[in-house]
C-alpha positions as CSV (number, residue, x, y, z in Angstrom):
1,M,64.8,114.6,66.3
2,T,66.1,112.0,64.2
3,Q,66.9,108.4,65.2
4,N,70.3,109.9,64.3
5,S,70.4,112.2,66.7
6,S,71.7,111.8,69.9
7,L,71.2,112.5,73.7
8,S,71.6,116.1,74.2
9,L,70.4,119.1,76.4
10,A,68.9,120.8,73.0
11,G,66.8,117.9,72.7
12,L,65.4,117.2,76.3
13,P,62.2,118.9,75.8
14,A,61.0,116.3,73.3
15,L,61.8,113.6,75.8
16,S,59.6,114.9,78.7
17,G,58.6,111.5,79.5
18,R,61.9,110.1,80.2
19,V,63.0,112.7,82.6
20,L,62.6,112.6,86.5
21,S,60.9,115.8,86.2
22,A,60.1,118.5,83.6
23,E,61.1,121.5,85.8
24,W,64.7,121.6,86.0
25,R,67.1,124.3,87.0
26,A,71.0,123.7,85.8
27,P,73.1,123.6,88.9
28,A,76.3,124.5,89.8
29,I,78.9,122.2,90.5
30,G,78.9,121.5,94.4
31,I,80.0,117.6,94.0
32,V,83.3,116.3,92.3
33,H,83.4,112.8,91.9
34,L,86.7,110.6,91.7
35,G,86.0,107.9,89.2
36,I,83.1,108.4,87.2
37,G,82.6,104.7,86.3
38,N,78.7,102.8,85.8
39,F,77.7,102.6,89.7
40,H,78.4,106.0,90.6
41,R,76.0,107.4,87.7
42,A,73.1,104.9,88.5
43,H,74.0,105.4,92.1
44,E,75.1,108.7,93.8
45,A,74.2,111.1,90.6
46,L,70.5,109.9,90.6
47,Y,69.6,109.9,93.8
48,T,71.7,113.8,93.9
49,E,69.5,114.9,91.1
50,E,66.6,113.5,93.1
51,A,67.7,115.3,96.1
52,M,68.1,118.6,94.0
53,L,64.3,118.7,93.0
54,A,62.8,117.5,95.9
55,R,64.9,120.4,97.4
56,G,66.9,122.0,95.3
57,G,70.8,123.7,96.1
58,D,73.4,123.5,93.4
59,W,75.0,119.9,94.0
60,G,75.9,119.1,90.2
61,I,78.5,116.9,89.3
62,C,81.5,116.9,87.8
63,G,82.8,113.3,87.1
64,V,86.9,112.6,86.7
65,T,88.1,109.8,85.2
66,L,91.4,108.9,87.0
67,Q,92.7,106.7,84.2
68,G,92.9,108.7,81.2
69,D,89.9,107.7,79.6
70,V,89.0,110.5,77.4
71,G,86.7,108.3,75.5
72,K,84.0,108.3,78.6
73,R,85.0,111.6,78.9
74,D,84.2,112.3,75.5
75,A,81.5,110.8,75.0
76,L,79.4,111.8,77.9
77,M,80.4,115.5,77.2
78,A,79.3,115.3,73.5
79,Q,76.0,114.1,75.0
80,D,76.1,117.4,77.5
81,G,76.7,115.0,80.5
82,L,73.9,113.5,80.0
83,Y,73.2,110.0,79.7
84,S,70.0,107.1,80.7
85,V,70.1,104.7,83.5
86,V,68.4,101.2,82.0
87,E,66.8,99.7,84.8
88,R,65.5,95.9,84.2
89,G,63.3,94.4,86.4
90,P,61.6,91.5,85.8
91,A,58.8,93.9,85.1
92,G,60.6,95.2,82.3
93,V,62.6,97.5,80.9
94,S,62.7,101.3,82.0
95,V,65.0,104.1,80.8
96,T,65.3,107.6,82.6
97,V,67.6,110.8,81.6
98,V,69.7,111.8,84.1
99,R,70.5,115.4,84.2
100,S,72.8,116.2,86.9
101,L,76.3,115.5,85.2
102,V,77.2,118.6,84.3
103,E,81.2,117.9,83.3
104,V,83.6,115.4,83.2
105,L,87.0,115.7,82.9
106,A,90.4,113.1,82.4
107,M,93.2,112.9,84.5
108,P,96.0,113.8,83.4
109,F,94.7,116.1,80.3
110,D,92.4,117.9,82.7
111,R,94.4,118.4,85.6
112,V,94.6,122.3,86.0
113,R,90.2,122.6,85.4
114,L,90.2,119.6,88.6
115,F,92.5,121.5,90.7
116,E,90.2,125.1,90.5
117,L,86.9,123.0,91.3
118,L,88.8,121.2,94.2
119,A,89.4,124.9,95.1
120,D,86.3,126.5,94.6
121,A,84.6,126.9,97.8
122,R,81.0,126.2,96.0
123,V,82.6,122.9,95.7
124,K,81.5,121.3,99.5
125,V,82.0,117.5,98.3
126,V,84.3,114.6,96.8
127,S,82.9,111.4,96.5
128,V,85.2,108.4,95.7
129,T,84.3,105.0,93.7
130,V,87.8,103.7,92.5
131,T,87.8,100.4,94.2
132,E,89.9,100.0,97.2
133,K,92.9,99.0,95.0
134,G,92.4,103.0,93.7
135,Y,93.2,104.1,97.1
136,C,97.1,103.0,97.4
137,R,96.6,101.4,100.8
138,D,98.7,98.9,102.6
139,T,96.5,96.9,103.8
140,K,99.5,95.7,106.7
141,T,99.2,99.0,108.4
142,G,95.8,100.9,106.8
143,D,98.2,104.0,105.7
144,A,99.0,104.8,102.4
145,D,101.5,102.1,100.6
146,F,105.0,104.4,100.8
147,D,106.0,101.7,98.4
148,H,103.1,102.0,95.5
149,A,105.1,103.6,92.1
150,G,102.1,106.3,91.8
151,V,102.5,107.3,95.7
152,I,106.5,107.2,95.5
153,H,105.7,110.0,92.3
154,D,103.1,111.5,94.1
155,L,105.7,112.7,97.3
156,A,108.1,113.7,95.1
157,H,105.8,115.7,92.9
158,P,103.0,116.8,95.0
159,D,101.8,119.4,92.7
160,N,101.2,116.7,90.1
161,A,100.0,114.6,91.8
162,T,98.0,111.1,90.2
163,T,96.4,108.8,92.8
164,V,93.5,109.6,94.9
165,P,95.8,110.6,98.2
166,G,97.6,112.6,96.8
167,I,95.2,114.6,94.6
168,L,93.0,115.1,97.7
169,S,95.8,115.8,100.1
170,A,97.3,118.4,97.6
171,A,93.4,119.7,96.8
172,L,93.0,120.2,100.9
173,K,96.3,122.0,101.0
174,A,95.5,124.3,98.8
175,R,92.2,125.1,100.5
176,R,93.7,125.5,104.1
177,D,96.6,127.8,102.8
178,V,94.3,130.3,101.8
179,G,91.3,129.5,104.1
180,T,89.1,127.9,102.2
181,P,87.0,125.5,104.5
182,P,87.8,122.2,103.0
183,F,85.2,119.5,101.3
184,T,83.9,117.0,103.0
185,V,85.5,112.8,101.5
186,L,82.8,110.5,100.5
187,S,83.6,107.2,99.8
188,C,81.5,104.8,98.7
189,D,83.6,102.1,97.3
190,N,82.9,98.5,98.7
191,L,84.4,98.9,101.4
192,S,84.8,97.8,105.5
193,H,84.9,101.7,107.0
194,N,85.5,103.0,103.4
195,G,85.5,106.5,104.5
196,A,87.8,105.6,107.5
197,A,89.6,103.8,105.7
198,L,90.3,106.5,103.1
199,Q,90.8,108.7,105.9
200,R,93.9,106.8,107.3
201,V,95.2,106.9,103.7
202,V,94.8,110.4,102.9
203,R,96.3,111.6,106.3
204,S,99.4,109.1,106.6
205,F,100.0,110.3,102.9
206,A,99.6,114.0,103.8
207,A,101.3,113.6,106.9
208,R,104.5,112.3,105.5
209,L,104.3,115.7,102.6
210,D,103.8,118.1,106.2
211,A,103.4,117.1,109.4
212,T,101.4,120.0,110.0
213,L,99.1,118.8,107.0
214,G,98.0,115.4,108.3
215,A,96.9,117.0,111.5
216,W,94.7,119.9,110.4
217,I,93.3,116.9,107.7
218,A,92.4,114.5,110.7
219,E,91.1,117.4,113.2
220,H,89.3,119.6,110.3
221,V,88.1,116.8,107.5
222,A,85.3,115.1,107.5
223,F,85.3,111.4,106.0
224,P,81.7,110.0,107.0
225,S,82.1,105.8,106.0
226,T,78.9,105.2,103.4
227,M,77.4,101.4,102.5
228,V,76.2,101.5,99.0
229,D,73.9,99.0,97.5
230,R,73.0,98.3,93.6
231,I,73.9,95.8,91.0
232,V,75.4,97.7,88.0
233,P,76.6,95.6,85.2
234,A,79.0,96.9,82.2
235,T,77.3,98.2,79.4
236,T,76.5,96.5,76.6
237,D,75.2,96.8,72.8
238,A,71.7,95.7,73.8
239,D,71.9,98.5,76.8
240,R,72.5,100.9,74.1
241,E,69.1,99.5,72.2
242,S,67.0,99.7,74.7
243,A,68.0,103.5,75.3
244,R,68.1,104.2,71.9
245,A,64.6,102.4,71.5
246,A,63.1,104.4,74.6
247,L,65.0,107.8,73.8
248,G,64.4,108.0,70.2
249,V,67.5,109.0,69.9
250,T,71.5,107.7,70.9
251,D,73.0,107.6,74.0
252,D,76.3,105.8,73.8
253,V,76.6,105.7,77.8
254,P,73.8,104.5,79.1
255,V,74.2,102.4,82.6
256,P,72.3,99.4,83.3
257,C,70.7,98.2,86.5
258,E,68.7,96.8,88.7
259,P,65.7,98.4,90.3
260,F,66.5,98.3,93.9
261,R,68.9,100.4,95.3
262,Q,70.3,101.4,99.1
263,W,72.5,103.9,100.4
264,V,73.6,104.7,104.2
265,I,75.6,107.2,105.1
266,E,76.8,109.0,108.3
267,D,75.5,112.1,108.4
268,R,78.7,114.3,108.9
269,F,78.7,117.0,106.1
270,P,80.2,119.9,107.6
271,Q,80.0,122.3,104.7
272,G,76.4,120.8,103.5
273,R,74.9,118.4,101.6
274,P,72.1,116.9,99.6
275,A,68.9,116.2,100.8
276,W,69.6,112.6,99.9
277,E,67.0,111.5,102.5
278,V,64.0,112.4,100.6
279,A,65.7,110.1,97.6
280,G,65.4,107.3,99.8
281,A,69.5,107.2,101.6
282,Q,69.3,106.1,105.0
283,L,71.2,108.9,107.3
284,V,72.8,107.6,110.3
285,D,75.3,108.2,112.9
286,D,77.2,105.0,112.5
287,V,77.4,102.8,109.0
288,T,78.7,99.8,110.4
289,P,76.2,97.3,111.6
290,F,74.6,98.1,107.8
291,E,78.1,97.7,105.8
292,I,79.2,94.4,107.7
293,A,75.2,92.8,107.2
294,K,76.0,93.8,103.0
295,L,79.4,92.8,102.8
296,R,79.2,89.5,104.3
297,M,75.4,88.8,103.2
298,L,75.5,90.5,100.2
299,N,78.8,90.9,98.7
300,A,80.9,87.4,100.4
301,T,77.7,85.6,97.9
302,H,77.8,87.3,95.0
303,S,81.7,86.1,95.2
304,T,80.9,82.6,95.9
305,L,78.8,82.6,93.5
306,A,81.2,84.4,90.7
307,Y,83.8,81.5,91.5
308,L,82.0,78.8,91.7
309,S,80.4,79.9,88.0
310,M,83.7,80.3,86.6
311,L,84.4,77.0,87.2
312,A,81.4,75.7,86.5
313,G,80.6,77.7,83.0
314,F,77.8,79.5,83.8
315,E,78.2,83.0,82.3
316,A,76.1,85.4,84.4
317,I,74.6,85.6,88.3
318,S,71.2,84.7,87.2
319,D,72.3,81.7,85.4
320,A,74.1,80.5,88.5
321,V,71.2,81.2,90.7
322,G,68.9,79.3,88.5
323,H,70.8,76.0,89.0
324,A,69.1,74.7,92.1
325,P,71.4,73.1,94.1
326,L,73.8,76.4,93.7
327,R,71.0,78.4,94.9
328,A,70.2,76.1,97.6
329,L,74.1,76.6,99.1
330,I,73.6,80.5,98.9
331,H,70.5,80.4,101.0
332,A,72.2,77.7,103.6
333,M,75.3,79.6,103.8
334,M,73.6,83.1,104.5
335,T,70.8,81.4,106.7
336,H,73.0,78.8,109.0
337,E,77.1,80.9,108.7
338,I,76.5,84.2,107.6
339,A,73.8,86.0,109.0
340,P,74.3,84.5,112.9
341,T,77.8,86.5,112.7
342,L,75.6,89.7,112.4
343,D,74.9,92.3,115.2
344,V,72.4,94.4,113.6
345,P,69.1,96.6,114.5
346,A,66.0,95.1,115.6
347,S,64.9,96.5,112.2
348,F,66.8,94.7,109.9
349,D,65.2,91.3,108.9
350,L,68.1,89.4,108.2
351,L,66.8,86.7,106.3
352,A,64.2,88.8,104.4
353,Y,67.5,90.8,103.4
354,R,68.5,87.0,102.6
355,D,65.3,86.3,100.4
356,A,65.6,89.9,99.1
357,L,69.3,89.3,97.5
358,L,68.6,85.9,96.3
359,E,65.6,87.1,93.8
360,R,67.8,90.4,93.0
361,Y,70.5,87.7,92.1
362,A,67.7,85.6,90.0
363,N,66.9,88.7,88.1
364,P,66.9,87.0,84.4
365,A,67.1,90.9,83.1
366,L,70.0,91.9,84.3
367,K,73.0,89.5,82.8
368,H,75.3,90.3,85.5
369,R,78.5,88.6,84.2
370,C,80.4,87.1,86.5
371,A,84.0,87.6,85.6
372,Q,83.1,91.3,86.3
373,I,82.1,90.4,89.9
374,A,85.4,87.7,90.1
375,M,88.1,90.9,89.7
376,D,90.1,91.7,92.2
377,G,89.3,89.0,94.5
378,S,92.4,89.9,96.7
379,Q,91.2,92.8,98.0
380,K,87.7,91.4,98.3
381,I,88.2,88.0,99.7
382,P,89.5,89.1,103.4
383,P,86.0,91.8,103.8
384,R,83.6,89.8,102.5
385,I,84.2,86.4,103.7
386,L,87.2,86.0,106.1
387,S,85.8,88.3,108.2
388,S,82.9,85.9,108.4
389,I,85.1,82.6,109.0
390,S,87.4,84.5,111.7
391,A,83.8,85.4,113.4
392,R,83.0,81.4,113.1
393,L,86.1,80.4,114.1
394,D,86.4,82.5,117.2
395,A,83.1,81.2,118.4
396,G,84.0,77.4,117.6
397,Q,81.3,77.0,115.1
398,S,81.7,75.2,111.5
399,F,82.2,77.3,108.0
400,D,82.2,74.5,105.6
401,G,80.2,76.6,102.8
402,L,82.9,79.8,103.6
403,A,85.7,77.6,103.1
404,L,84.6,76.4,99.9
405,A,83.9,80.1,98.9
406,V,87.3,80.5,99.4
407,A,88.7,77.2,98.2
408,A,86.8,78.6,94.8
409,W,88.7,81.5,94.7
410,L,91.7,79.7,95.0
411,R,91.2,76.9,92.3
412,F,90.0,79.9,89.9
413,L,93.5,81.7,89.7
414,R,94.5,78.8,87.8
415,G,92.3,80.7,84.9
416,R,91.0,77.2,83.6
417,A,87.2,76.1,83.9
418,D,86.2,72.5,85.0
419,D,85.9,71.8,80.8
420,G,89.6,73.7,80.6
421,T,88.2,77.0,79.4
422,S,90.9,79.4,80.1
423,Y,90.0,82.9,81.1
424,P,91.9,85.8,82.3
425,I,92.9,87.0,86.1
426,S,92.0,89.8,86.7
427,D,93.6,91.4,90.0
428,P,96.2,94.0,91.2
429,M,98.5,90.3,92.4
430,A,97.5,88.2,89.6
431,Q,101.2,87.8,88.5
432,R,102.0,86.6,92.0
433,L,98.8,84.8,92.6
434,T,98.6,83.1,89.5
435,E,102.5,82.0,89.4
436,L,101.6,80.5,92.8
437,A,98.7,78.9,91.8
438,A,100.3,77.4,88.6
439,N,102.9,76.0,90.3
440,A,100.8,74.0,93.2
441,P,101.0,70.4,91.9
442,S,97.8,69.5,93.8
443,P,94.7,70.6,95.7
444,E,96.1,70.6,98.9
445,A,99.6,72.1,97.7
446,L,97.2,74.8,96.2
447,V,96.1,75.9,99.7
448,T,99.6,75.9,101.0
449,S,100.8,77.9,98.5
450,I,98.4,81.0,98.8
451,L,97.7,80.7,102.7
452,G,101.2,82.2,102.8
453,V,100.3,85.6,101.1
454,R,99.8,88.0,104.2
455,E,98.4,90.4,101.9
456,V,95.2,88.3,102.1
457,F,95.2,85.7,105.0
458,P,96.5,87.3,108.2
459,E,98.9,84.6,110.3
460,A,96.8,84.4,112.9
461,L,94.2,83.2,110.4
462,A,96.2,81.4,107.8
463,N,98.2,78.7,111.0
464,A,94.7,78.2,112.4
465,P,94.3,74.0,111.7
466,V,91.0,74.1,111.5
467,F,90.9,76.3,108.9
468,V,93.9,75.2,107.2
469,E,92.4,71.9,107.0
470,S,88.8,72.7,105.9
471,L,90.2,74.5,103.3
472,K,92.3,71.3,102.1
473,V,89.1,69.1,101.7
474,A,87.0,72.5,100.1
475,S,90.0,72.3,97.4
476,K,90.0,68.6,97.4
477,A,86.0,68.5,96.9
478,L,86.2,71.0,94.1
479,D,89.0,68.8,92.4
480,A,86.0,65.7,91.3
481,G,84.2,69.3,89.8
482,T,82.4,72.1,91.2
483,L,78.9,71.1,90.5
484,I,79.4,68.0,92.1
485,A,81.4,69.5,95.2
486,V,78.4,72.0,95.9
487,D,75.8,68.7,95.9
488,E,78.2,67.1,98.1
489,Y,78.9,70.5,100.6
490,L,74.6,70.9,100.8
491,R,74.5,68.1,102.3
492,I,76.1,69.3,105.0
493,F,73.4,72.1,106.1
494,P,70.0,71.5,107.3
495,Q,67.2,71.3,104.8
496,T,65.6,74.2,105.4
């Protein structure tokens, strides 16, 4: 191979040191994955290849982009589905070529092929990473959002579905109608009770189409919940260069990530599954304690760092954690406010988990952009931060650090850092939220205005005097400067 050649199946024999094993039998497709982003390729796809290497099975993956991203499809298929995972840790960089991705499709251009696969009895799992907004979910009811334009379209044109609930309902109906056993639907999104949430959306959508279909899905289709964890930033030119230097060929779509990874899965797969446990996944009866711990400890503090950093001017999470007071604040929040709200198995050491998280955040080799983590706050704030606040409030306990985190998000919605630098707001409710933030003349008014957004703040919490006052105090503190507020709030906690 020459330095100008690209990653391909034909060139794999020369890369024997960069694959998990030289032994490899090209598998048939057994998994269709909706939402073929970086996270899936650094997580489920890698676990799946390791499982096949250890125990065999036809669990090749067909990845599907749902936004018509033909560029990603074409780039991956030009490399025969191959790509490299670039692990960046304190000890250095390792590059591994992954082979479990067999095919990539782009909606709506490849609709016929997608539904051909979804009807194939050999496809036993359909997994999903589309973020919560991709579920088209009414956050008040948990059902499908029947006012969503895509849902309206799919109900009127079920044979031309474009949304996740529409696609899954159409595919499951087709299998039911011909007697093919249903595939298992596996959510891998950062969403509390993700499997149950997706099941309710799909079931409610299907029932609106056909009551018998909704009932059949409820009875026959498994939607196990999962907890996933791995820091996977957006791909940069530096990642492409690292892959090229290690492989000696060009990889246009490498995936950067940290060495750490975790996957906890409820073991409900009627048609079978890869042997993910041999790759380190935990198969459990109930994922709830694990997912709540991750949402409140990791995701909540990740979001807290992101919003404080956007205001203070830190670009990456590692930069933010390198600021000693910010690191100390996050440590104190996990120790004194978040960990006490959790009910986990005795084997789960929350303080060790806290320390591991801080070390992961500080990884200098992984520049996880705060702007990326700050996206979609209206969807993330309730399960990540408000859940802990509600638990603390119900117990009559303080939540000052958590209130500062929420206040930082409110201030973030103004689109300006402390030094006046502007940045875009990426959120499904961006227009409404940014207008409310722009029209609030004071920190207190900002709190009052956005607490009225019921999609984010439930009425009981928004009307709790202690919560409202805590937010106003935190919002006013941030008005003096983000890092000044961090120092002020750090003094509230015991010095540990």
